[in-house]
C-alpha angles and dihedrals in degrees: 000000000000091000090051091053091047091051092046091050091048089051091052091048091048093050093047094047090047090049090049090052092049092048091047093050091046091051090049088055094044097049109080124214095203113091092223093056091043087057090049091051093048091049091051092048093048091046092051091050092046094050093045097037094124092055092044091051090047090052091049091047091055092064107106119249100348100041095081091049092048094047097044099081097040090048091052091047090050091053091048092048091048090053091048092049092047090050091049091050091049091048091049092051091048093050091044093051095043101038115012098042091047091049092049092049091049091049091050091050093049091046092051090048091050092048092048092049092048091051093053 
């Protein structure tokens, strides 16, 4: 029985060390040495975190005791940034409706008048 447990433990250690080697080799392949590709990797990582920020914050918040403390400030910053982005979108729509749309309609009127006068 002892020999069976020893062999089982050796199997577990062998599998874990092999898995660690595979993960290490994969990471060595994934981490680029070229500064351009390092920038690409960092951009992809930051983009993934930014797009999945709610899920990331929820995962951090699930950590007992310190999770709530770690997630508090990023959650507040996320709310502030959402308000800023919403305000910017509303301001853009307001400016577009008050200025750009009016300018486009004026240009279309002038263009139609010019086309009518050139036909006559």
